[in-house]
N, C-alpha and C positions, 0 to 999 in steps of 0.2 A: 456493163456492170458485171460481176457475179451474183445473182443474190441464193445464192446456198450457204446457210449457216443464220440468218438474220426473223429464219422465224421465231417469239417470243424474245424475239432483245427490245429493252424500252430504251426512247432517247423521249429526251427530253425538252422537249420543245423553250422557246422561250421566246415569249409572244412583246413584241414591242411595239402593236401598238396605239395604248395610249402615249407612250412618250414618241418615239422614234416617227412614230404613222401620225398624228395631230398633229405634232412640230409640222412637218410641212400641207399641212389642210390650210388653206383659207379658214374658217370659222371658226371661229373661238369659242369651244364650250363650259361650259358655265358649272360652278365646281361639283355640283346638285350629277351633270348629265357626266362630270369624269367619270365622279363615283359610284355613279350604275354602270358605268358600262366595265372599270374593272372589278366589279362585288361580281359583277355578270362571267367575265371569262376565268376571276376563281373562279365561283361554282359551277364553274362545267369543268375542271382535271388540270386547266393550267399552274403545275407549280412555282413558274412564275409571275409575275408582270411586270410589266415598266411602268415604272409610275408617275414621274415628272422630269423635273429638268431644270435644278438651282443654277440657273446662267438666266442676264442682265433681260428685260420684259421690254428695254430698248429697240436688243437682234433680235429675241423669241416668244413674240407678246400672244402664240398659243400657252404659253408655257410660267406666265406670268402667277395665275393661282396652284401653282404645286405642293406651296406649304399648305393652303386648305388643304387640297388634292387628301394628300400624305391622313393627312389628323382626321379624316373626315372614312376612308376605307376600316374597312373589316378585319387588316387582315385575319384570310383566313389560315385556321394553324396549318402552319407546313408548307405555305406560301410566304416566299418571297417574292420582297417586291422595291425590283436594286430603282435608288437615283442617279440618270446623271450629274459631274455637275464640271464645270468647265477649269475655276484653278480655285484658290483658297478661302478668297469671299464664296460660292459658292458649297466647298466642299464645309465652313461655319453655318451656315444657314441650316446643308443641312441633316448632319450633325444636333446641331440642335430644334428639328424638327424631330427624332426620333428613328431619320430613318438608320437601316443597320447594314445596305450592300448600298454603296456605288458604283456607279458605273463612270470610267476616262478613252479620252478616243484621240489617239494618236494615227496618221499616217505615212502608208507605203513612198510615197509622192511628196519630192518636195513638190513642189509645184503647186499641188490641191491645197499641201500643206501651211503655204503663205497666201493662197488665194481662200483658204477655209477658216483656218487659225488665225493669217496675219503671220505666218512665223515660221521659222527653217523645224525641220524634223526631230533635232535634236534641239533643240530649240523649246519646240516642245513637249519633248520628255523630260527639260531639265524641270519649266513650271512645274512639274506634274508634283518632282519626290516631295516634297514636300505636302502633297496634301496626301503621296499612300504614308508618307510617313503616320501624317498625324490618325491618319483610319485604321494606320497596320495596331499604332497604341489606343486609340480607341476601341479594336477590338469587331473592327469593321468589316465584308467583305471585299473585296473590290474585284468585278474582272473591265478586262480592259476588251477594246476598237479596237481595229487596223479597218482602215478606210482606203479602196483603191485597189486592190491585191491581185486583181487580174483584168486590169484592164483600165486608165487614165483617161478621163476628153485632154487634159492638157501634155501629157508626155507621150500617152499610147500605149503600146505594152509594155508591164511589167514583170521584171526578173526576176522570180517568186526566195532568188536570194536577199533578196532590201524588201521583203516580209519576214521571213527570216529572223533580220538582221530587225528591229523595231518589236515582232513577236519575243524576240528576246531579256531586250530590255523589258519586253512592259511584264516578264514573267521574274525577271532579276530585279524588277521597280517593287515585287509583291499582289501581282496579280490571278486568283488560284484560277482566273479563267482566261482565256483568249479568244472573242471572236472576232472569226477573220471575213467582214468585208468584200464583196465584192459591190461596191455600190455603185456604176451605170452597168453597168448589168451587160458585161463583156466577156459575162464566164463561158466556157464549153468544158462538155464531158472530160474531153482531154486537158486542158488546164482545169479543172483542177482535179484533177490525181496527180499529176504536174507540180500543183503547187501543193498537197498537202505529202509529197512523195519528199518535198523535201525538208519537210517539218516532220518528217516522223520520228526522229528523236525528244520529239516533248511527248507526254500521253495522250492517248486522244480522248480523253473522258472529260479532258483542260481546253478544246481547242470546238468552237463554236460554228456553225454554218450562217455565217447572213451572207443571203448569197437575194439578189434583187432577178427581178420579169423583164426587165424590160424590152427585150427582144425571144420570151419566150420560152428559157432554157434554167430558171433554177432553179426547176419540179426534179431534170436532170440532173441535174451537176449535186442536188439533196441527194439525190439515189446515188449513181455515184462518187460521192462521199458516203455514206453508211453502207454503201457491200463492204468496201475499204475498210470498216472495222467506226468511221466515227456515230458517236451518235449523241450531236447536242441540235436542235438546229432553231434559226430567230428567221419567227415570221408576224404576220401583224394580220391583223378579226379583218378583212373585206380588203384587204388587200389596202390600205390605207394608209397614207404617205406617196412623197413619193421624191426624188431625185430632185434638187430646180438643175442639179448641170448635165444630165437627163440628155440623153435627147428625142426621149418620148419620157409621157408624165410616168406609163409605171414604173413603180419602185419596189418597193416592201413585196415579197413573196403575200402571198394571200394563207394566211392559216387552217382555210377550214378544204385549201385543196392538199393544204400539205402533210397535214390528221388525213384524209382520203387515201394518199399519194400511197404517205406510210404504212398503214391497218396496209393495202391494197399490198401490198411485199412481204404482209406477216410478221414486221412491228407494233410492237404496241405504243402506246401513247400518252395512256392514261383519263386522253379528253374525253366527253362526250361527247358526237358530232355534231345533233340534235340540238344542245343545250348553247353548241359552237355556233350554227348559224344560226338560231336568235338575235346572239346577241351579235354575229357580223349586221344579220338582214334591216340589225332596230340602227345599232349605227353611220348606219351607211344612205340610211332612206333620211337620222335627221342633218344628215351634213349631206345631201342632198348630190351624191355622186354615185357612181357609178361602183356594184359589187360585183367582186372582181370573184367571187367564186362561183368554180362551174355548177357541181352537182351540190 
């Protein structure tokens, strides 16, 4: 990893704890508890905080109160509060709730797409066409996610070109930004460099790094990515969440660790680490789980 030229460069942290994190926690938080978490993250200086998911409560009961949560958060000036939508119904609910940014997701492997979304990659993307058309018509921003970008529990190694094809389609559909998800945490700095090299025709400021810490490689992979010029990193306060398809319960990389590592090599995040750590300590205590913060 080359750190030359990184001093003072800004990195945007996309906080995914309140959505991607909590949806994989067993305990279901109340509206008030979620609002307190999201407002605390905003006050700590995070400029993007995933707020919820308009998905069927039958499948994701942890997100059943997303509408009420979105209505009650303070909505700090200059902060985005994206919500994930899986289909047209979810989009309509998000739109009616006043959501201004949505997230959609696809897989880089057919096996995971069929397991997670019950359809092929092509079918999943086709389902989003009406969603993205409606979102753009209503002036909503769209963020895309691609899962299994550096390894799949069913197919093993993933060809970077397959990732590129899905990324390309998401941009064509109108996504302003696409996040690369190393869902089971099998990435390494070498794989990260190979993947990002494959995607070098896309603007670096439109590609996000969403690396899981299953094998303690997420920070190394993130630093590899930012050394190449990338400047968007997804993370979860306290390390909330995990991937049910992973071999270990560890999932999302801890936001506190990400901020500490990035600031440590001279990058700036705009996040107040002390306030962030206080929010993290509070939420992991509430959930009675281990805080993955190292420092």
